[in-house]
C-alpha positions as CSV (number, residue, x, y, z in Angstrom):
1,X,114.0,179.2,75.0
2,X,117.2,181.0,75.7
3,X,117.4,184.7,75.9
4,X,120.3,186.3,73.9
5,X,121.2,189.9,74.7
6,X,123.8,191.3,72.4
7,X,126.6,193.2,74.1
8,X,126.4,197.0,73.8
9,X,130.1,197.5,74.8
10,X,132.7,196.2,72.4
11,X,135.6,197.0,74.7
12,X,134.1,195.0,77.5
13,X,136.7,192.5,78.8
14,X,136.9,191.1,82.4
15,X,140.3,191.0,83.9
16,X,140.5,187.2,84.0
17,X,139.7,186.8,80.3
18,X,142.6,186.0,77.9
19,X,144.3,188.9,76.4
20,X,146.1,189.0,73.0
21,X,148.4,186.3,71.9
22,X,148.3,182.5,72.6
23,X,145.8,181.2,75.2
24,X,147.5,180.0,78.4
25,X,145.7,176.8,79.2
26,X,147.3,176.6,82.6
27,X,145.3,179.7,83.5
28,X,142.2,179.6,81.3
29,X,141.3,175.9,81.5
30,X,140.5,176.7,85.2
31,X,137.2,178.2,86.4
32,X,137.0,182.0,86.0
33,X,136.1,184.2,89.0
34,X,134.2,186.7,86.8
35,X,132.0,184.1,85.2
36,X,128.3,183.7,86.0
37,X,128.1,180.9,83.4
38,X,130.8,178.5,82.4
39,X,131.1,175.1,80.8
40,X,133.6,172.6,79.6
41,X,132.6,170.5,76.6
42,X,134.2,167.6,74.7
43,X,133.2,165.1,72.0
44,X,134.9,162.2,70.3
45,X,134.4,159.8,67.4
46,X,135.5,156.3,68.2
47,X,136.3,153.0,66.4
48,X,136.6,150.2,68.9
49,X,138.9,147.1,68.7
50,X,135.8,145.2,67.5
51,X,135.3,147.9,64.8
52,X,132.2,149.3,66.5
53,X,131.5,153.0,65.6
54,X,130.6,155.2,68.6
55,X,130.5,158.9,69.3
56,X,130.3,160.7,72.6
57,X,129.8,164.2,73.9
58,X,129.9,165.5,77.5
59,X,129.4,169.0,79.0
60,X,130.0,170.1,82.6
61,X,128.1,173.3,83.6
62,X,128.5,175.7,86.4
63,X,126.3,178.9,86.7
64,X,125.2,181.4,89.3
65,X,121.8,180.5,90.7
66,X,121.6,183.2,93.4
67,X,123.5,185.3,95.9
68,X,124.1,184.8,99.6
69,X,122.0,187.4,101.5
70,X,124.7,188.2,104.0
71,X,127.9,188.0,102.1
72,X,126.4,188.8,98.6
73,X,128.8,186.2,97.2
74,X,127.5,184.1,94.3
75,X,125.9,180.7,94.8
76,X,126.7,178.3,92.0
77,X,124.6,175.4,90.6
78,X,126.1,172.5,88.6
79,X,125.0,170.0,86.0
80,X,126.5,167.5,83.6
81,X,125.0,166.1,80.5
82,X,126.5,163.4,78.2
83,X,125.4,161.0,75.6
84,X,126.8,158.1,73.6
85,X,125.7,157.6,70.0
86,X,125.9,154.0,69.1
87,X,126.2,154.5,65.3
88,X,126.0,150.8,64.4
89,X,122.9,150.1,66.5
90,X,121.4,153.6,66.0
91,X,120.9,154.0,69.7
92,X,121.3,157.1,71.8
93,X,122.2,156.7,75.4
94,X,121.7,160.1,77.2
95,X,122.4,161.1,80.8
96,X,121.4,164.4,82.4
97,X,122.4,165.1,86.1
98,X,121.3,168.4,87.5
99,X,121.9,170.3,90.7
100,X,120.2,168.8,93.7
101,X,118.6,172.2,94.4
102,X,117.0,172.1,91.0
103,X,113.4,171.4,92.3
104,X,113.6,174.5,94.5
105,X,115.1,176.6,91.8
106,X,112.5,175.4,89.3
107,X,109.6,176.3,91.7
108,X,111.1,179.8,92.2
109,X,111.4,180.4,88.5
110,X,107.9,179.1,87.8
111,X,106.5,181.6,90.3
112,X,108.3,184.3,88.4
113,X,106.6,183.3,85.2
114,X,109.8,181.8,83.7
115,X,110.5,178.4,82.1
116,X,107.0,177.6,80.8
117,X,104.1,179.7,79.8
118,X,101.4,177.1,79.3
119,X,99.3,177.1,82.5
120,X,98.6,173.4,82.5
121,X,102.3,172.4,82.0
122,X,103.2,175.0,84.7
123,X,100.7,173.5,87.1
124,X,101.9,169.9,86.4
125,X,105.6,171.0,86.7
126,X,104.9,172.7,90.0
127,X,103.2,169.6,91.4
128,X,106.1,167.4,90.4
129,X,108.8,169.7,91.7
130,X,107.1,170.0,95.0
131,X,107.9,166.3,95.5
132,X,111.5,167.3,95.4
133,X,112.2,165.6,92.1
134,X,112.9,166.6,88.5
135,X,111.3,165.0,85.5
136,X,113.2,162.1,84.0
137,X,115.4,161.8,81.9
138,X,116.9,164.5,84.2
139,X,118.1,163.2,87.6
140,X,119.4,165.0,90.6
141,X,123.1,165.0,91.6
142,X,123.3,163.2,94.9
143,X,126.3,165.3,96.2
144,X,127.7,168.8,95.8
145,X,130.0,169.2,92.8
146,X,133.7,169.3,93.7
147,X,135.5,172.0,91.6
148,X,139.1,172.9,92.3
149,X,140.1,176.6,92.0
150,X,143.8,176.0,91.4
151,X,143.6,173.4,88.7
152,X,141.1,172.0,86.2
153,X,139.4,169.3,88.2
154,X,135.6,168.8,88.1
155,X,133.8,165.9,89.9
156,X,130.0,165.7,89.6
157,X,129.0,162.5,91.4
158,X,131.9,160.5,89.9
159,X,131.6,162.1,86.5
160,X,135.0,163.7,86.2
161,X,136.9,166.0,83.9
162,X,140.4,167.0,84.9
163,X,143.7,168.2,83.4
164,X,146.6,165.7,83.9
165,X,150.2,166.6,84.5
166,X,151.2,165.8,80.9
167,X,148.6,168.3,79.5
168,X,146.0,165.7,78.6
169,X,142.4,165.7,79.8
170,X,140.9,162.8,81.7
171,X,137.1,162.2,81.2
172,X,135.3,159.7,83.4
173,X,131.6,159.2,83.0
174,X,129.3,156.7,84.6
175,X,125.6,155.9,85.1
176,X,124.9,152.8,87.1
177,X,121.2,152.3,86.3
178,X,121.8,152.6,82.6
179,X,124.9,150.5,82.9
180,X,127.0,152.8,80.8
181,X,130.4,154.3,81.5
182,X,133.4,155.9,79.8
183,X,137.1,156.2,80.8
184,X,138.8,158.4,78.2
185,X,141.9,160.5,77.8
186,X,142.0,163.5,75.4
187,X,145.5,164.5,74.3
188,X,145.6,167.8,72.3
189,X,147.3,167.8,68.9
190,X,146.7,171.4,68.1
191,X,146.9,174.7,70.0
192,X,143.7,176.3,71.3
193,X,141.8,178.4,68.8
194,X,139.6,181.4,69.5
195,X,136.1,181.3,68.2
196,X,134.0,184.3,67.2
197,X,135.4,187.8,67.3
198,X,138.9,187.1,68.6
199,X,137.3,184.8,71.2
200,X,134.2,186.8,72.0
201,X,130.8,185.4,71.1
202,X,127.3,186.5,72.0
203,X,126.1,184.4,74.9
204,X,123.0,183.2,76.5
205,X,121.1,184.5,79.6
206,X,122.3,188.1,79.1
207,X,125.9,187.1,79.0
208,X,128.8,187.7,76.7
209,X,131.1,184.7,76.4
210,X,134.7,184.0,75.7
211,X,135.0,180.8,73.6
212,X,138.1,178.8,72.7
213,X,138.5,175.3,71.5
214,X,141.1,172.6,70.7
215,X,139.9,171.0,67.4
216,X,142.1,168.0,67.3
217,X,142.9,165.5,70.1
218,X,144.1,161.9,70.1
219,X,141.8,159.8,72.3
220,X,142.4,156.6,74.1
221,X,140.5,154.5,76.7
222,X,137.3,152.5,76.8
223,X,133.5,152.6,76.9
224,X,131.1,150.2,78.6
225,X,127.5,149.8,77.3
226,X,125.5,147.2,79.3
227,X,127.7,144.1,79.4
228,X,129.9,145.2,76.5
229,X,133.4,146.5,77.4
230,X,134.6,148.3,74.3
231,X,138.3,149.3,74.1
232,X,139.2,152.2,71.8
233,X,141.3,151.3,68.8
234,X,141.3,154.8,67.2
235,X,139.5,158.0,67.9
236,X,139.6,161.8,67.4
237,X,138.5,164.3,69.9
238,X,137.4,168.0,70.3
239,X,137.4,170.2,73.3
240,X,135.5,173.5,73.9
241,X,135.6,175.9,76.9
242,X,133.2,178.9,77.3
243,X,132.8,181.3,80.2
244,X,131.0,184.6,80.5
245,X,129.4,187.3,82.5
246,X,126.9,190.1,82.0
247,X,128.0,193.0,79.8
248,X,128.9,196.3,81.3
249,X,126.1,198.3,79.8
250,X,123.1,196.5,81.2
251,X,120.7,199.3,80.6
252,X,121.1,199.4,76.8
253,X,120.1,196.0,75.8
254,X,117.4,194.3,73.7
255,X,116.1,190.9,74.6
256,X,115.5,188.5,71.8
257,X,114.2,185.0,71.6
258,X,117.1,183.3,69.8
259,X,117.8,179.8,68.5
260,X,121.0,178.5,67.1
261,X,122.8,175.9,65.0
262,X,126.3,174.8,65.8
263,X,128.5,172.4,63.8
264,X,132.1,171.1,64.3
265,X,133.7,168.9,61.7
266,X,137.0,167.1,61.6
267,X,138.0,166.6,57.9
268,X,140.1,163.8,56.5
269,X,142.6,166.3,55.1
270,X,143.8,167.3,58.5
271,X,141.7,170.5,58.7
272,X,138.9,171.2,61.1
273,X,135.8,173.5,60.7
274,X,133.3,174.9,63.1
275,X,130.5,177.4,62.7
276,X,127.5,178.8,64.6
277,X,124.6,181.0,63.7
278,X,122.1,182.7,66.1
279,X,118.6,183.4,64.7
280,X,115.8,185.6,66.0
281,X,112.8,183.5,65.3
282,X,110.4,186.4,65.4
283,X,112.2,188.4,62.7
284,X,114.3,185.6,61.2
285,X,117.3,188.0,61.5
286,X,120.8,186.9,62.3
287,X,121.9,187.7,65.9
288,X,125.5,186.7,65.2
289,X,127.4,184.1,63.2
290,X,131.0,183.0,62.7
291,X,132.7,180.2,60.9
292,X,136.3,179.2,61.7
293,X,138.6,177.0,59.6
294,X,141.7,175.5,61.1
295,X,144.1,174.3,58.4
296,X,146.4,171.3,58.9
297,X,149.2,173.6,60.3
298,X,146.9,174.9,63.0
299,X,146.3,178.3,61.4
300,X,143.0,180.0,62.0
301,X,140.8,181.4,59.2
302,X,137.6,183.3,59.9
303,X,134.5,184.2,58.0
304,X,131.0,185.4,58.9
305,X,129.8,185.1,55.3
306,X,128.5,181.6,55.1
307,X,125.3,179.5,55.1
308,X,124.4,176.7,57.4
309,X,121.1,175.6,55.9
310,X,118.9,172.6,56.8
311,X,117.7,170.7,53.7
312,X,115.4,167.8,53.0
313,X,112.8,166.1,55.2
314,X,112.8,166.5,59.0
315,X,112.7,163.9,61.7
316,X,110.0,164.2,64.4
317,X,110.5,163.1,68.0
318,X,107.6,161.2,69.6
319,X,108.7,162.5,73.0
320,X,108.5,166.2,72.3
321,X,106.9,166.2,68.8
322,X,109.6,168.6,67.8
323,X,111.0,168.3,64.3
324,X,114.7,168.4,63.4
325,X,116.6,168.4,60.1
326,X,118.4,165.3,59.2
327,X,120.7,167.1,56.7
328,X,122.4,170.5,56.3
329,X,124.4,172.3,53.6
330,X,127.4,174.3,54.8
331,X,128.8,176.8,52.3
332,X,131.7,179.2,53.0
333,X,132.7,180.9,49.7
334,X,135.8,182.5,51.3
335,X,137.2,179.1,52.2
336,X,136.0,177.5,49.0
337,X,134.3,175.0,51.3
338,X,131.0,173.3,50.7
339,X,129.8,170.3,52.8
340,X,126.8,168.2,53.0
341,X,126.3,167.3,56.6
342,X,124.0,164.4,57.5
343,X,123.1,162.8,60.8
344,X,124.2,159.2,61.2
345,X,120.8,158.4,62.6
346,X,118.0,160.9,63.4
347,X,117.0,159.9,67.0
348,X,119.7,161.9,68.8
349,X,117.4,164.3,70.7
350,X,118.5,165.3,74.2
351,X,115.5,166.0,76.5
352,X,116.3,168.0,79.6
353,X,115.0,170.8,81.8
354,X,118.4,172.5,81.3
355,X,117.2,173.4,77.8
356,X,113.5,172.6,78.0
357,X,112.1,170.6,76.5
358,X,115.0,169.4,74.3
359,X,117.7,170.1,71.8
360,X,119.3,167.9,69.1
361,X,123.0,167.1,69.5
362,X,124.4,164.2,67.6
363,X,127.0,162.6,65.4
364,X,127.1,163.6,61.7
365,X,128.9,162.6,58.6
366,X,130.2,165.2,56.2
367,X,131.2,165.1,52.5
368,X,131.9,167.8,50.0
369,X,134.7,169.9,48.5
370,X,137.4,172.1,49.8
371,X,139.6,174.1,47.4
372,X,138.2,172.0,44.6
373,X,139.2,168.7,46.2
374,X,136.8,166.1,47.6
375,X,136.8,165.9,51.4
376,X,134.9,164.0,54.0
377,X,134.8,163.8,57.8
378,X,132.6,163.5,60.9
379,X,131.5,165.8,63.6
380,X,128.7,167.0,65.8
381,X,125.7,169.3,65.2
382,X,123.7,171.0,67.9
383,X,120.3,172.5,67.1
384,X,118.7,174.5,69.8
385,X,115.6,176.5,70.4
386,X,113.6,175.9,67.2
387,X,110.9,174.0,69.1
388,X,107.5,175.6,68.5
389,X,105.4,173.5,70.9
390,X,105.1,176.2,73.7
391,X,101.6,175.2,74.8
392,X,99.6,172.0,74.9
393,X,97.5,173.2,72.0
394,X,100.7,173.7,69.9
395,X,101.8,170.2,71.1
396,X,98.6,168.5,70.1
397,X,98.7,170.3,66.7
398,X,102.1,168.7,66.2
399,X,100.7,165.3,67.3
400,X,97.8,165.8,64.8
401,X,100.2,166.6,62.0
402,X,102.2,163.4,62.6
403,X,99.0,161.4,63.0
404,X,97.9,162.5,59.6
405,X,101.3,161.5,58.2
406,X,100.8,158.0,59.7
407,X,97.2,157.8,58.3
408,X,98.5,158.8,54.8
409,X,101.0,156.0,55.0
410,X,98.3,153.5,55.9
411,X,95.5,154.9,53.7
412,X,97.1,156.9,50.8
413,X,95.1,158.4,48.0
414,X,97.7,157.3,45.4
415,X,99.4,153.9,45.4
416,X,100.6,150.9,43.5
417,X,99.5,147.3,43.2
418,X,101.1,146.1,46.4
419,X,99.3,148.7,48.5
420,X,96.0,148.0,46.7
421,X,96.3,144.4,47.6
422,X,97.1,145.3,51.2
423,X,94.1,147.7,51.5
424,X,91.7,145.1,50.0
425,X,93.1,142.1,51.8
426,X,96.9,141.6,52.1
427,X,99.9,141.9,49.8
428,X,100.0,138.9,47.5
429,X,96.3,138.4,47.2
430,X,96.3,139.5,43.6
431,X,93.2,137.6,42.6
432,X,91.0,139.7,44.9
433,X,92.0,142.9,43.0
434,X,91.6,141.5,39.5
435,X,89.1,143.6,37.6
436,X,89.0,146.2,40.4
437,X,88.7,149.8,39.2
438,X,91.4,151.5,41.3
439,X,90.2,155.0,40.7
440,X,86.6,154.1,41.6
441,X,87.9,152.3,44.7
442,X,89.8,155.4,45.8
443,X,86.8,157.7,45.2
444,X,84.3,155.6,47.0
445,X,86.3,153.9,49.7
446,X,89.5,155.9,50.5
447,X,88.5,159.6,49.9
448,X,85.5,159.5,52.3
449,X,87.9,158.5,55.1
450,X,90.5,161.0,54.1
451,X,87.9,163.7,53.9
452,X,87.7,163.6,57.8
453,X,91.2,162.6,58.7
454,X,92.7,165.4,56.6
455,X,90.8,168.1,58.4
456,X,92.8,167.2,61.5
457,X,91.5,166.4,65.0
458,X,92.6,166.7,68.6
459,X,94.6,163.5,68.3
460,X,94.8,162.9,72.0
461,X,93.8,159.3,71.5
462,X,96.7,158.8,69.2
463,X,99.0,160.4,71.7
464,X,97.8,157.9,74.3
465,X,99.6,155.0,72.6
466,X,102.9,157.0,72.2
467,X,102.8,158.5,75.6
468,X,102.0,155.3,77.4
469,X,104.9,153.5,75.7
470,X,107.3,156.2,76.9
471,X,106.0,156.7,80.4
472,X,106.7,153.0,81.3
473,X,110.3,153.4,79.9
474,X,109.8,152.2,76.4
475,X,110.9,153.7,73.1
476,X,107.9,155.4,71.6
477,X,109.8,156.2,68.4
478,X,109.3,152.6,67.4
479,X,105.6,153.1,67.8
480,X,105.2,156.2,65.6
481,X,103.3,154.3,62.9
482,X,100.7,153.3,65.5
483,X,99.4,156.8,65.5
484,X,97.1,155.9,62.6
485,X,95.3,153.1,64.5
486,X,93.5,155.3,67.1
487,X,92.7,158.0,64.5
488,X,91.1,155.4,62.1
489,X,89.1,153.9,65.0
490,X,87.9,157.3,66.0
491,X,87.2,158.6,62.5
492,X,85.2,155.4,61.7
493,X,83.0,156.0,64.6
494,X,82.6,159.7,63.7
495,X,81.5,159.0,60.1
496,X,79.0,156.4,61.2
497,X,77.7,158.4,64.2
498,X,77.1,161.4,61.9
499,X,74.8,159.3,59.7
500,X,73.0,157.9,62.7
501,X,72.6,161.2,64.4
502,X,71.9,163.2,61.2
503,X,74.8,165.5,62.0
504,X,75.6,168.1,59.4
505,X,79.1,169.3,60.5
506,X,82.3,167.4,61.4
507,X,85.7,169.0,62.0
508,X,84.7,172.3,60.5
509,X,83.2,170.9,57.3
510,X,80.2,168.9,56.0
511,X,79.8,165.4,57.4
512,X,80.8,162.6,55.0
513,X,77.3,161.5,54.3
514,X,76.4,165.0,53.2
515,X,79.1,164.7,50.5
516,X,79.2,161.0,49.5
517,X,75.8,159.8,50.6
518,X,74.8,157.6,53.6
519,X,75.6,154.2,52.0
520,X,79.1,155.2,51.1
521,X,79.6,156.9,54.5
522,X,78.5,153.8,56.4
523,X,80.7,151.5,54.4
524,X,83.9,153.7,54.6
525,X,83.3,154.5,58.2
526,X,83.0,150.8,59.1
527,X,86.1,150.0,57.0
528,X,88.1,152.3,59.2
529,X,87.8,149.7,62.0
530,X,89.6,147.2,59.9
531,X,92.2,149.4,58.2
532,X,93.9,149.9,61.5
533,X,94.7,146.2,61.6
534,X,97.5,147.0,59.1
535,X,99.4,148.7,62.0
536,X,99.2,145.5,64.0
537,X,99.9,143.2,61.1
538,X,103.1,145.0,60.1
539,X,104.4,145.6,63.6
540,X,107.7,144.0,64.5
541,X,106.3,142.3,67.6
542,X,106.3,138.9,69.2
543,X,103.3,136.8,68.3
544,X,102.2,136.8,72.0
545,X,102.0,140.6,72.1
546,X,100.1,140.7,68.8
547,X,97.6,138.2,70.0
548,X,97.0,140.3,73.2
549,X,96.6,143.5,71.1
550,X,94.1,141.7,68.8
551,X,92.1,140.4,71.8
552,X,92.0,143.8,73.4
553,X,91.0,145.3,70.1
554,X,88.0,143.1,69.5
555,X,86.9,143.3,73.1
556,X,87.0,147.1,72.7
557,X,85.1,147.1,69.5
558,X,82.3,145.0,71.1
559,X,82.2,147.5,74.0
560,X,82.0,150.5,71.6
561,X,79.2,149.0,69.5
562,X,77.3,148.0,72.6
563,X,77.5,151.5,73.8
564,X,76.5,152.8,70.3
565,X,73.5,150.4,70.3
566,X,72.3,151.9,73.6
567,X,73.0,155.4,72.4
568,X,71.0,154.8,69.2
569,X,68.1,153.3,71.2
570,X,68.3,156.3,73.5
571,X,66.9,156.8,76.9
572,X,63.5,158.2,75.8
573,X,61.8,155.0,77.0
574,X,62.8,155.9,80.5
575,X,61.3,159.3,80.5
576,X,57.7,158.4,81.6
577,X,59.2,157.1,84.9
578,X,61.7,160.0,85.1
579,X,58.9,162.6,84.8
580,X,56.9,161.2,87.6
581,X,59.5,159.5,89.9
582,X,62.3,161.4,91.6
583,X,64.3,158.3,92.2
584,X,64.2,157.3,88.5
585,X,65.2,160.9,87.6
586,X,68.3,160.7,89.9
587,X,69.3,157.4,88.3
588,X,69.2,158.7,84.7
589,X,72.7,160.1,84.7
590,X,74.1,156.6,85.6
591,X,72.8,155.3,82.3
592,X,74.4,158.1,80.3
593,X,77.6,157.5,82.2
594,X,77.5,153.8,81.2
595,X,77.1,154.7,77.5
596,X,80.1,157.1,77.7
597,X,82.2,154.4,79.4
598,X,81.4,152.0,76.6
599,X,81.7,154.4,73.6
600,X,84.5,156.7,74.6
601,X,86.3,155.3,77.6
602,X,86.8,151.7,76.4
603,X,88.7,152.7,73.3
604,X,90.8,155.2,75.2
605,X,91.7,152.6,77.7
606,X,92.6,150.1,75.0
607,X,94.9,152.5,73.3
608,X,96.7,153.2,76.5
609,X,97.1,149.5,77.2
610,X,98.6,149.0,73.7
611,X,101.2,151.7,74.4
612,X,102.1,150.4,77.8
613,X,102.5,146.9,76.3
614,X,104.7,148.1,73.5
615,X,106.8,149.8,76.2
616,X,107.2,146.6,78.1
617,X,105.3,148.0,81.1
618,X,104.4,145.8,84.1
619,X,101.0,144.4,84.5
620,X,100.2,147.0,87.2
621,X,101.4,149.8,84.9
622,X,99.3,148.5,82.0
623,X,96.2,148.3,84.2
624,X,96.9,151.6,85.8
625,X,97.3,153.4,82.5
626,X,94.2,151.7,81.1
627,X,92.2,152.8,84.1
628,X,93.5,156.4,83.9
629,X,92.6,156.7,80.2
630,X,89.2,155.2,80.8
631,X,88.6,158.0,83.3
632,X,90.0,160.4,80.8
633,X,87.6,159.2,78.2
634,X,84.6,159.6,80.5
635,X,85.8,163.0,81.7
636,X,86.4,164.1,78.1
637,X,82.9,163.1,77.0
638,X,81.3,164.8,80.0
639,X,83.1,168.0,79.2
640,X,82.2,167.5,75.5
641,X,78.5,167.3,76.5
642,X,78.8,170.5,78.5
643,X,80.7,172.3,75.7
644,X,77.8,171.4,73.3
645,X,75.6,173.5,75.5
646,X,78.1,176.4,75.8
647,X,78.9,176.3,72.1
648,X,82.1,175.4,70.3
649,X,84.6,177.8,68.9
650,X,85.1,178.3,65.2
651,X,81.8,176.6,64.4
652,X,83.2,173.2,64.7
653,X,79.8,172.1,65.9
654,X,76.4,173.8,65.9
655,X,75.6,175.3,69.3
656,X,73.2,173.2,71.5
657,X,73.1,170.6,68.7
658,X,72.3,167.9,71.2
659,X,69.2,169.7,72.4
660,X,68.1,170.1,68.8
661,X,68.7,166.4,68.3
662,X,66.5,165.7,71.4
663,X,69.4,163.8,72.9
664,X,69.7,163.1,76.6
665,X,73.3,164.0,77.3
666,X,75.0,163.9,80.7
667,X,74.1,167.5,81.7
668,X,70.5,166.9,80.7
669,X,70.4,163.6,82.6
670,X,72.0,165.3,85.6
671,X,69.5,168.1,85.5
672,X,66.6,165.7,85.5
673,X,67.7,164.5,88.9
674,X,67.9,168.1,90.3
675,X,65.0,170.1,88.9
676,X,61.3,170.0,89.9
677,X,58.8,167.7,88.3
678,X,57.3,170.7,86.4
679,X,60.7,171.7,85.2
680,X,61.4,168.2,84.1
681,X,58.3,168.2,82.1
682,X,59.1,171.4,80.4
683,X,62.7,170.4,79.6
684,X,61.5,167.2,78.1
685,X,58.9,169.0,76.0
686,X,61.7,171.2,74.5
687,X,63.9,168.1,73.8
688,X,61.0,166.3,72.2
689,X,60.4,169.1,69.8
690,X,64.0,168.7,68.4
691,X,63.8,172.4,67.8
692,X,66.2,174.9,66.2
693,X,64.3,177.8,67.7
694,X,66.9,179.9,69.5
695,X,64.5,181.1,72.2
696,X,63.5,177.5,73.2
697,X,67.2,176.5,73.2
698,X,68.0,179.4,75.5
699,X,65.2,178.4,77.8
700,X,66.5,174.9,78.1
701,X,70.1,176.1,78.7
702,X,68.8,178.7,81.3
703,X,67.0,175.9,83.2
704,X,70.3,174.0,83.5
705,X,72.2,177.1,84.5
706,X,69.6,177.8,87.3
707,X,70.8,174.6,89.0
708,X,74.5,175.1,88.1
709,X,74.3,171.8,86.2
710,X,77.1,172.6,83.8
711,X,79.4,173.4,86.7
712,X,78.4,170.3,88.6
713,X,79.2,168.2,85.6
714,X,82.6,169.8,85.1
715,X,83.4,169.2,88.8
716,X,82.4,165.6,88.5
717,X,84.6,165.1,85.5
718,X,87.5,166.7,87.5
719,X,86.9,164.3,90.4
720,X,86.7,161.2,88.1
721,X,90.1,162.1,86.5
722,X,91.8,163.2,89.7
723,X,90.9,159.9,91.5
724,X,92.3,157.9,88.5
725,X,95.5,160.0,88.5
726,X,96.2,159.5,92.1
727,X,96.0,155.7,91.7
728,X,98.3,155.9,88.7
729,X,100.9,158.4,90.1
730,X,102.9,155.9,92.2
731,X,103.0,153.3,89.4
732,X,105.0,155.4,86.9
733,X,108.3,157.2,87.2
734,X,108.3,161.0,87.4
735,X,109.2,162.0,83.8
736,X,108.6,164.7,81.2
737,X,106.0,162.4,79.6
738,X,104.3,161.9,82.9
739,X,104.3,165.7,83.4
740,X,102.6,166.1,80.0
741,X,100.0,163.5,80.8
742,X,99.2,165.3,84.1
743,X,99.0,168.7,82.3
744,X,96.8,167.1,79.6
745,X,94.3,166.0,82.3
746,X,93.7,169.6,83.3
747,X,93.7,170.7,79.7
748,X,90.8,168.3,79.0
749,X,88.8,169.5,81.9
750,X,89.3,173.2,81.2
751,X,89.3,173.2,77.4
752,X,87.0,175.6,75.5
753,X,87.1,174.1,72.0
């Protein structure tokens, strides 16, 4: 999150900043010697000769990243980001190229405690950066940026922005692997305008900025997307330039965690409008805001009394699980301007380490009134810094929230006839619902399921499907409705398990059978396995992929129920041999391991394979991710067994519940292979009692601690997962999603909940 430090000196003005009067572009388009941060930004809205609608933005950055030890002169880093919004196809093509020294810079900042706070993400980021790479979608510039000092001419690996002799601006962009490029000329139609307080705005990274813009440019040229060469028929453009440096009074400053909204709109009446607001998220106070209206004659009008307010439902990204508004209301009473601003399509999130983890910058349509007359237009909105997922726990809470939304869509508690038919069989099978009491059906079939799903879970199984689609290069946004399938599979097993194990508590509340009775719990729990089929049935997939998913599903369910059968049967029958035979005692943990692999690991592996298949992963990637999630499922269950002995936070489960149930879990089985025969006998006596006596429970746990059994199990879980990770690592591209998966592996092993 950016740090905004308001200036404490209103008369601060570097010598190379514009003075009063018109801005001289021959001077101020060039890089500024005083600036520690500077960027050149432009966007355009295009209609091609084939009547395709596109928008594009690009921003070239330069910033001080350090100082030469001998000369004390600044060392600059460079980056360029750009994206094409294909409005007709609702596709967002984003490119982020960062300085080739970024891995080294990132490692240095991580050591200082900057960038990320979550220890698991920090560890994963450190591991990736040590390879000398940055997480995709960021990529490293191959060469040093070439920046002229005597004219505006920027060249970042063939991405070019320069001023031409006739006063126009040439923008050349290219990305060979994505097969996308642009060759565009911006020709200004209005004079440059100062933003903020006569050009001064509050900046980022402890800097005050000077900000001017040209709100209207004619645009010509062409864009290429894959094999399509698209020539521009008509287009309008916008150009921004900002540069800044630290304020004079560095001592008197207050750091704030600040987020912002920014909007720029070109109206159909020849006027342009732009506004920004900075918000301290801790206090919800404004840290600065300005709106500027440029009339059709190019005259500037200013007001800081306005609202830029998100309204309506938000859109959630499946890459970052950050949520963004799809619509805003802009109201400036002084201008008699009120606009409804709406994104042309929601998926215009830009993920990058430059503004980790992401921000939203995309094309919008505007409509409303100005001076009592209807107006419309188009523009760009940037929303930055409102992401709340600062830790893996926060991230998984967001996943859990979206998973519940998906479940509510598949299994609602209020619905019409079509949905009733779908839940009972399929839409159109009306005769199967004739005479069915819908309210009774909801109470005895739906509500027991929702009783558990609505309490929320860890949702890491649901995230598996989404993450594995992304990590192989797919579009996880298309798979968001699949979040319900893993949750319903898991909740079904929880409901039935609780009946079989006589468990009292589930997800912080009474188990379903304690509320609805065992018969209803078994029926609804079992139904969960079949309700997830709706996700597959409704998916827009080729028949071949659906068949593969169905086959994997039934194979997985057989494995789960095989494991459950062995879990129900238990390992008590082995105990006579275990108590007298050391070899049998050492073998006991292998049987528990097998049950965990069938019950927990097989479904996790299946869900990962679905995701990789949806993302069009290779056979090796699908197998590798399946194996990794199998290891994750086993490791998760081993850690779950150890936590049962340590006790869960927030009373999510009773402490040492497994000992009270007389269950031979992995730590118990491991202990049997380490302790003496006499100790084995005593431990088994306590388990056989199925006691709730706290002193006996303490005695059993103390016996395990004597041999460091819990620590040994935790180390084994760590080794299982690390071996699987190192096999998977070379199969998938280094990316933000991969970084999250790696961080999550440590999170699972060190969790305390």
